[in-house]
C-alpha positions in Angstrom: 67.0 -67.5 127.9 70.4 -67.3 127.1 72.2 -64.4 125.7 73.7 -64.4 122.3 75.4 -62.8 119.8 75.9 -62.5 116.4 79.6 -63.0 115.0 82.3 -63.7 112.2 85.0 -65.7 113.1 88.0 -62.9 112.9 85.8 -61.0 115.7 85.4 -63.4 118.3 87.6 -62.0 120.9 86.0 -58.6 120.5 82.4 -59.7 121.0 83.5 -61.1 124.3 82.6 -57.7 125.3 79.3 -58.3 125.3 79.4 -61.4 128.0 77.5 -63.7 125.9 76.2 -67.4 126.7 76.2 -68.1 122.6 78.2 -67.6 119.7 76.1 -67.2 116.4 78.8 -67.7 113.6 76.9 -66.5 109.9 78.8 -68.2 107.1 79.8 -67.0 104.2 81.2 -69.1 100.9 84.9 -67.7 102.7 84.8 -69.2 105.9 84.8 -72.6 105.7 88.7 -72.7 104.7 89.1 -70.7 108.0 91.7 -72.3 110.8 89.2 -71.5 114.1 92.6 -72.5 116.1 92.2 -74.7 119.0 91.4 -71.8 121.5 88.2 -72.9 124.1 85.5 -70.5 124.6 82.6 -71.2 127.5 80.1 -70.1 125.2 77.9 -72.4 123.0 78.2 -72.6 119.5 75.3 -71.8 116.7 76.4 -71.9 113.1 74.1 -70.0 110.7 74.2 -71.8 107.0 75.3 -69.8 104.3 72.9 -68.1 102.6 74.5 -67.5 99.4 77.4 -69.4 97.4 79.4 -68.2 94.7 77.1 -65.4 93.8 73.8 -67.9 93.9 70.9 -68.5 96.7 71.2 -72.0 98.8 68.0 -73.8 98.3 67.7 -77.4 99.7 64.0 -77.3 98.5 64.9 -76.6 94.5 63.1 -78.1 91.9 65.8 -77.4 89.7 68.9 -75.2 89.0 67.9 -71.5 88.3 70.2 -68.6 87.2 70.3 -67.2 90.8 69.6 -70.4 92.8 71.9 -73.5 93.2 70.1 -76.7 92.7 68.8 -78.9 95.4 71.5 -81.5 95.2 74.6 -78.4 95.3 72.9 -77.1 97.8 73.3 -80.2 99.9 76.8 -80.4 99.1 77.5 -76.9 100.4 75.4 -77.3 103.5 76.8 -80.4 104.4 80.4 -78.8 104.3 78.9 -76.4 106.6 77.7 -79.0 108.9 81.2 -80.6 108.8 83.1 -77.2 109.6 80.4 -77.0 112.6 81.6 -80.0 114.1 84.9 -79.6 113.7 85.0 -76.6 115.5 82.7 -77.1 118.1 85.3 -78.8 120.8 86.3 -75.0 120.9 82.8 -74.5 122.4 80.6 -75.8 125.1 77.8 -78.2 124.8 76.3 -79.6 121.5 76.4 -77.3 118.5 73.5 -76.0 116.3 73.2 -75.2 113.2 70.6 -72.7 111.9 69.3 -73.5 108.2 66.9 -71.6 106.0 64.7 -73.6 103.9 64.9 -72.6 100.5 61.5 -72.4 98.3 62.1 -68.8 97.3 61.0 -67.6 93.8 60.5 -63.8 92.0 57.0 -65.0 92.1 54.7 -66.6 94.5 53.9 -70.2 93.7 50.9 -71.8 94.8 51.7 -75.2 94.9 54.3 -75.9 97.3 53.9 -79.6 97.9 56.8 -80.3 95.6 59.2 -78.0 97.8 58.2 -79.2 100.8 59.3 -82.9 99.4 62.4 -81.7 98.1 63.3 -80.2 101.6 62.5 -83.6 103.1 64.9 -85.2 100.6 67.6 -82.8 101.5 67.0 -83.1 105.5 67.3 -86.9 105.0 70.6 -87.0 102.9 72.4 -84.1 104.9 74.7 -85.7 108.0 74.5 -83.8 110.5 77.0 -85.6 113.1 77.0 -84.2 116.9 75.2 -80.7 115.5 71.4 -79.9 115.4 69.8 -78.5 112.5 67.2 -75.8 113.2 65.2 -74.9 110.7 63.7 -71.2 110.4 60.3 -70.1 109.7 60.8 -67.3 106.9 59.1 -64.3 105.8 56.5 -63.8 103.0 59.1 -61.1 101.2 62.8 -61.6 101.9 65.3 -59.6 100.1 67.9 -61.1 98.0 70.4 -59.9 95.7 69.3 -56.2 96.8 65.6 -56.8 95.9 62.2 -58.1 97.2 61.4 -62.4 96.4 58.7 -64.5 98.0 59.1 -67.3 100.3 56.7 -69.7 99.4 57.2 -72.4 102.4 58.1 -72.5 105.7 55.9 -69.7 106.7 52.6 -71.0 108.4 53.1 -72.6 111.9 50.8 -75.2 111.0 52.8 -76.0 107.8 56.2 -76.2 109.5 54.7 -78.1 112.8 53.8 -80.9 110.1 56.8 -80.9 108.3 59.0 -81.3 111.6 56.6 -84.4 112.7 56.8 -85.8 109.1 60.7 -86.1 109.6 60.4 -86.6 113.3 62.6 -83.4 114.2 61.6 -81.5 116.9 63.8 -78.6 116.8 63.3 -74.9 114.6 65.0 -71.5 115.2 62.0 -68.8 115.7 62.3 -65.7 114.0 60.0 -63.2 115.9 60.3 -60.8 112.9 59.6 -63.2 110.2 56.5 -64.4 112.1 55.2 -61.0 112.8 55.7 -60.2 109.0 53.7 -63.2 108.1 51.0 -62.8 110.2 50.6 -59.2 109.2 50.7 -60.6 105.5 48.2 -63.7 106.1 46.3 -61.6 109.0 47.0 -64.2 111.5 47.3 -64.0 115.2 51.3 -64.2 116.2 50.3 -65.1 119.4 48.5 -68.0 118.7 51.6 -68.7 115.8 54.1 -68.5 118.8 51.8 -71.0 121.3 52.0 -73.8 118.2 55.6 -73.1 117.7 56.8 -73.4 121.3 57.5 -77.0 121.6 59.5 -76.8 118.8 61.5 -73.7 119.5 65.3 -74.7 120.3 66.7 -71.1 119.1 65.5 -67.7 118.7 65.8 -64.6 116.4 64.8 -60.8 117.5 64.4 -58.0 116.1 61.4 -55.7 115.1 59.1 -55.7 111.9 56.9 -53.4 110.1 54.2 -53.9 107.3 55.1 -57.1 105.0 58.4 -56.6 104.6 60.4 -54.6 106.8 62.7 -56.8 108.4 65.7 -56.6 110.7 64.6 -53.3 112.5 65.8 -52.2 116.0 63.9 -53.2 119.1 60.8 -51.1 119.6 61.3 -49.1 116.4 58.6 -51.0 114.8 54.9 -53.1 115.4 55.8 -55.9 117.3 54.7 -56.6 121.1 57.4 -57.5 122.8 55.7 -57.7 125.9 53.2 -60.1 124.8 55.1 -62.1 122.2 58.6 -62.3 124.5 56.4 -63.6 127.3 55.2 -66.0 125.1 58.2 -67.9 123.9 59.5 -70.6 126.0 62.0 -69.6 128.4 64.9 -72.4 128.0 66.3 -71.7 124.8 69.1 -69.3 123.1 68.4 -66.1 121.6 70.2 -63.8 119.3 69.2 -60.0 118.4 69.1 -59.6 114.4 69.4 -56.0 113.8 69.8 -55.3 110.2 73.8 -53.9 110.0 74.0 -53.9 113.8 77.7 -54.7 113.5 78.5 -51.0 112.0 80.2 -48.6 114.3 82.0 -51.0 116.7 78.2 -52.7 116.7 75.9 -50.1 117.6 73.3 -51.7 116.5 73.4 -54.8 119.0 74.7 -52.4 121.6 71.4 -50.6 121.2 69.3 -53.7 121.3 70.7 -55.5 124.2 69.9 -52.1 126.1 66.8 -51.8 125.0 66.3 -55.7 125.8 66.5 -54.9 129.5 63.4 -53.5 130.4 61.8 -57.1 128.9 63.9 -59.1 131.7 64.8 -61.7 129.1 68.6 -62.9 130.3 69.2 -64.4 133.9 72.1 -62.8 135.7 75.3 -64.4 135.0 77.5 -65.9 137.6 80.8 -66.4 138.3 80.0 -70.4 137.5 78.9 -69.5 133.7 81.0 -67.3 133.1 
């Protein structure tokens, strides 16, 4: 597995101290105007599409504009801008760029009939022009936190549903979030090892953190209920992996430092050589 780190455009030089193979930039609505310059990095590039835009959630599976959610059409417009930015700065990085995309389909109350949302998401995927970028839809937790409150995710929870969707659009790439999957399995009484087994052929990029219950996400490694020995041993090895610890950037990135230290015992990352530094 290739080791990655979360970063913002303004702190990329500082984050080189982690000696990463991959940078994942989580875009905000202010980042698309950032002039990245022409500096060349030996790291690979992953962009995480924005979740919010002008105080509203992006929702490429939306069935209509809501007070706190953009319409499907507006969401696609903004995601396309983020994809264009990804292709613009990809020349500064190694390899083919990747793009993490949340599927949308969130609501304040759980919705049972999810087929219209999945069809709306298919339409959005067809309308997006990724250029040279690989779009990787991400599996979601049952109860995410937005605007400081708990919501419901209605789609992209279950491995069978996600794989069927990816097969339908002939798109064999995804971001696998281990924490999200554990939370879903706790809620749906599923076996996470069986879920990973199904996901594996599609996993391209991995987010890792610990989890607790049905909504406790982004916990520090070994501070929740994820069995990392078993789960990490199941995930395919030819992927990039990013610790996604809640507020891991605070106190001089202390949360990320702790995560990398804790992950050493799981032998995730191959030693780096002079050639790939």
